[in-house]
C-alpha positions in Angstrom: 45.2 129.1 84.3 46.0 125.6 85.3 44.6 123.3 82.6 46.2 119.9 82.3 46.0 118.2 79.0 48.0 115.0 79.0 48.6 111.8 80.8 51.2 108.4 81.8 54.0 103.1 83.9 54.2 100.3 85.9 56.8 97.5 86.0 56.3 94.7 83.6 56.2 91.2 85.1 59.6 89.5 85.1 59.7 86.4 82.9 59.4 83.2 84.9 57.1 84.7 87.6 53.9 82.8 88.0 50.6 84.5 87.1 47.6 84.3 89.4 43.9 84.8 88.9 41.6 85.0 91.8 37.8 85.0 91.7 35.6 86.5 94.3 32.6 84.8 95.9 30.6 86.7 93.3 32.5 85.0 90.6 34.2 88.2 89.4 37.8 88.1 88.3 40.0 91.0 89.3 42.9 91.9 87.1 46.1 92.8 89.1 47.4 96.1 88.0 49.7 97.4 90.7 53.4 97.3 90.8 55.0 98.8 94.0 58.6 98.6 95.1 58.3 100.3 98.5 58.8 97.6 101.1 57.0 99.7 103.6 53.7 98.9 101.8 54.3 95.2 101.4 51.9 93.8 103.9 51.1 90.2 104.9 47.8 90.5 103.0 49.7 90.6 99.7 50.4 87.5 97.8 54.0 87.5 96.6 55.3 84.9 94.2 58.4 83.4 95.7 60.4 83.5 92.5 59.8 87.2 91.9 62.2 90.0 92.9 60.9 92.8 95.0 60.3 94.9 92.0 58.0 92.2 90.5 55.8 92.0 93.6 52.2 92.7 92.8 49.0 93.1 94.8 46.4 90.6 93.9 42.8 91.5 94.7 40.9 88.6 96.3 37.4 90.1 96.0 35.4 92.8 97.7 37.4 95.6 99.4 35.7 94.9 102.7 36.5 91.2 102.7 39.6 90.4 100.6 41.9 93.5 100.6 43.4 95.2 103.7 42.9 99.0 103.7 46.7 99.5 104.0 47.5 97.5 100.8 47.7 99.5 97.6 45.7 98.2 94.7 46.5 101.1 92.4 49.9 102.6 91.5 52.4 104.7 93.4 52.0 108.2 92.1 54.8 110.7 91.4 57.4 108.0 91.8 60.6 108.9 90.0 63.7 106.7 90.0 66.7 108.4 88.6 68.6 105.1 88.2 66.0 103.9 85.7 66.2 107.0 83.5 67.9 106.8 80.1 69.9 109.8 78.9 68.9 108.9 75.3 65.2 109.2 76.2 65.6 112.6 77.7 67.7 113.8 74.8 64.9 112.5 72.5 62.3 114.3 74.8 64.2 117.6 74.5 64.3 117.3 70.7 60.5 116.4 70.6 59.7 119.4 72.8 61.7 121.7 70.6 60.0 120.5 67.4 56.5 120.8 69.1 57.2 124.4 70.2 58.4 125.3 66.7 55.4 123.8 65.0 53.1 125.4 67.6 54.6 128.8 66.9 54.4 128.5 63.1 51.1 126.8 62.8 49.2 128.4 65.6 50.8 131.4 67.4 52.4 133.4 64.6 49.7 135.9 63.4 51.1 135.8 59.8 51.1 132.0 59.4 49.1 130.4 62.3 45.5 129.7 62.8 45.2 130.8 66.4 44.2 134.3 65.5 41.7 132.9 63.0 40.1 130.9 65.8 39.9 133.9 68.1 38.5 136.2 65.4 35.9 133.6 64.5 34.7 133.1 68.1 34.9 136.8 68.8 32.6 137.3 65.8 29.8 135.4 67.6 29.5 138.0 70.3 31.0 141.3 71.4 30.9 140.1 75.0 34.3 138.9 76.3 32.5 136.7 78.8 30.7 134.9 76.0 33.9 134.5 74.0 35.7 133.2 77.1 33.0 130.6 77.7 32.9 129.6 74.1 36.7 129.1 73.9 36.6 127.0 77.1 33.7 125.0 75.7 35.5 124.3 72.4 38.6 123.1 74.3 36.5 121.0 76.7 34.6 119.2 73.9 37.8 118.4 72.0 39.9 117.5 75.1 37.3 115.3 76.8 35.9 114.0 73.6 39.3 112.6 72.5 39.9 111.3 76.0 36.7 109.4 75.8 37.8 107.9 72.5 41.2 106.8 73.8 40.5 103.1 74.0 39.2 102.6 70.5 41.7 105.3 69.2 44.7 103.4 70.6 43.5 100.2 69.2 43.1 101.8 65.8 46.3 103.8 65.5 48.4 102.8 68.5 49.2 104.5 71.8 51.9 106.9 70.6 50.0 108.0 67.5 46.9 108.7 69.5 48.9 110.7 72.1 50.3 112.8 69.3 46.8 113.4 68.0 45.5 114.1 71.4 48.2 116.6 72.4 48.5 118.1 68.9 44.8 119.0 69.1 44.4 120.0 72.7 47.5 122.0 73.2 46.8 124.8 70.7 43.3 125.2 71.9 44.5 125.4 75.5 47.1 128.0 74.6 44.4 130.1 72.8 42.1 130.0 75.8 44.9 131.0 78.2 46.1 133.8 75.9 42.6 135.2 75.5 42.1 135.2 79.3 45.4 137.0 79.9 44.6 139.7 77.3 41.0 140.2 78.4 41.2 139.5 82.2 40.4 143.1 83.1 37.5 143.5 80.5 33.9 143.1 81.4 32.0 144.4 84.5 33.9 145.0 87.7 31.9 143.2 90.4 34.1 143.9 93.4 37.5 145.4 94.2 39.5 143.8 97.0 43.1 144.3 95.8 43.7 147.0 98.4 43.3 144.6 101.2 46.9 144.2 102.6 46.5 140.5 103.5 44.6 139.3 100.5 47.5 139.1 98.0 49.5 136.8 100.3 46.5 134.5 101.1 45.6 134.1 97.4 49.2 133.6 96.5 49.5 130.7 98.9 46.2 129.3 97.6 47.4 129.5 94.0 50.8 128.0 95.0 49.2 125.0 96.7 46.9 124.4 93.8 49.7 123.3 91.5 50.6 120.5 93.9 47.2 119.0 93.0 48.4 118.4 89.5 47.2 115.1 88.2 50.0 112.5 88.8 50.0 111.4 85.2 51.4 114.8 84.1 54.6 114.0 86.0 55.4 111.2 83.5 56.9 113.6 80.9 58.3 110.8 78.7 54.8 109.4 78.4 53.3 112.8 77.9 55.6 113.3 74.9 55.1 109.7 73.7 58.8 109.0 74.1 57.6 106.1 76.3 54.5 104.3 75.4 51.5 106.2 77.1 49.5 104.2 79.6 46.3 104.8 81.5 47.2 104.6 85.2 45.2 103.9 88.3 46.9 106.0 90.9 46.3 105.5 94.6 49.2 107.0 96.7 50.4 110.6 97.4 47.9 113.3 96.5 45.3 110.7 95.6 44.8 109.8 99.3 43.6 113.4 99.8 41.4 113.5 96.7 40.7 111.1 93.9 40.5 114.1 91.5 43.4 116.4 92.4 43.3 118.2 89.1 39.7 119.3 89.8 40.6 120.5 93.3 43.7 122.3 92.1 41.7 124.0 89.3 39.0 125.1 91.8 41.6 126.6 94.1 43.2 128.4 91.1 39.9 129.8 89.9 38.8 131.0 93.3 42.1 132.8 94.0 42.2 134.5 90.6 38.5 135.4 90.6 38.7 137.0 94.0 41.7 139.0 93.0 40.5 140.2 89.6 36.9 140.5 90.7 35.2 141.0 87.3 32.8 139.2 85.0 35.5 137.8 82.7 37.2 136.1 85.6 33.9 134.7 86.7 33.1 133.4 83.2 36.6 131.8 83.0 36.1 130.1 86.3 32.7 128.8 85.6 33.8 127.3 82.3 37.0 125.7 83.8 35.3 124.3 86.9 32.4 123.0 84.8 34.9 121.2 82.5 36.8 119.7 85.3 33.6 118.5 87.1 32.7 116.7 83.9 36.3 115.4 83.6 36.1 113.9 87.1 33.0 112.0 86.2 34.3 111.0 82.8 37.7 109.9 84.3 35.9 107.6 86.9 33.8 106.1 84.1 36.9 105.4 81.9 38.9 103.9 84.8 36.0 101.7 85.8 35.8 100.4 82.2 39.6 99.8 82.1 40.2 98.4 85.6 36.8 97.1 86.8 36.7 96.0 90.4 40.2 97.3 91.1 39.0 100.8 90.4 35.9 100.2 92.7 38.3 99.3 95.5 40.3 102.5 95.0 37.1 104.5 94.7 35.9 103.1 98.0 39.1 104.3 99.7 39.2 107.7 98.2 37.0 110.8 97.8 36.4 113.6 95.4 36.0 116.1 98.3 39.5 116.7 99.8 40.2 114.8 103.1 36.6 113.3 103.2 37.8 109.7 102.9 40.5 110.3 105.6 38.1 111.9 108.0 35.5 109.1 107.7 38.1 106.4 108.1 37.9 104.9 104.5 41.5 106.1 103.9 44.2 105.0 106.2 47.4 107.1 105.9 50.7 105.3 106.4 52.9 106.6 109.2 55.5 107.7 106.7 52.9 109.4 104.4 55.1 112.5 104.0 57.6 110.4 102.1 55.2 110.2 99.2 55.7 113.9 98.6 59.5 114.1 99.1 60.1 113.3 95.5 61.7 115.0 92.5 58.4 115.7 90.6 57.2 117.8 93.6 60.5 119.6 93.8 60.2 120.4 90.1 56.6 121.7 90.6 57.8 124.0 93.4 60.5 125.5 91.1 58.2 125.8 88.1 55.4 127.4 90.1 57.7 130.0 91.6 59.2 130.6 88.2 55.7 131.1 86.7 54.8 133.6 89.3 57.8 135.8 88.7 57.4 135.3 85.0 53.9 136.8 84.9 55.1 140.0 83.3 56.8 138.1 80.6 53.7 135.9 79.9 51.5 139.0 79.8 53.9 140.7 77.3 54.1 137.6 75.2 50.3 137.3 75.1 49.8 141.0 74.1 52.1 140.5 71.1 49.6 138.0 69.7 46.9 140.7 69.5 44.1 138.3 70.4 
């Protein structure tokens, strides 16, 4: 069950670089947000301060996307970009320590049946109905309300308690609920009414396996920024534009739909259908809510990115609104995607271990 929870860094301007403000003919000021170090994308339509280094070069939006900004100039950020030279060993040591502490707390406070509240939640929701489909939908709804609700409160929340503190609150609340929903699905995936049985089809497993595998490459780019996810680095709200975003502006939604279709076809019962309906519904709302929040944060810069991208995969490419660079494939030859490949394969072969661990919770 691919349910992303967390989120994400651009270069800071170098002291001494001049700042620019441009106003469109409609008297709207556009805030520059992009930092991009790939010379292949530095076009003549960009305005580059002469005293800035390459890493300080920014794209300044002149006005409407059809008049002031070339289609091959990035307004948003370069997604999944990972530069090993910029990594600090101390930050990753800190991240490892934070991860260990989080997993320990999660086990004691939530997973352990003798000390945690996870079983209490499952028992409470299960008391509402004897139907596993209803329980599955309710657990998904609870997670969706908390997750999307806190995401909607991010701006005022960060102003009130700071970016790192809000990230800890967001993750500390969403993660246990996500784990409970996943564990319940694993333990009850073969309950309910069997609607169809296609597992004997010799070709089906391979087709669905490939579909599921590809779905994980649609992970939202912000989840690649692990140091921000763990609040080791200061979390930021990013406006991504390259990589998977060229195919779809909401890759997490697309990946979740692919995952749900593959698992629902394979399992073929009412519990799988209920889980898929809940997850897809939550991600559809998340796509709308994400666009709303980015528009509030970035204004016309987001409108330009929106005009070049699409929710439906490949739609913007096919109708000419998205122009792929000749070296587009290079946007995927990056360490985060290599890591996703390894983790996805590992998760597949670890299915028996995950199922055994879920059964031990007796949810």
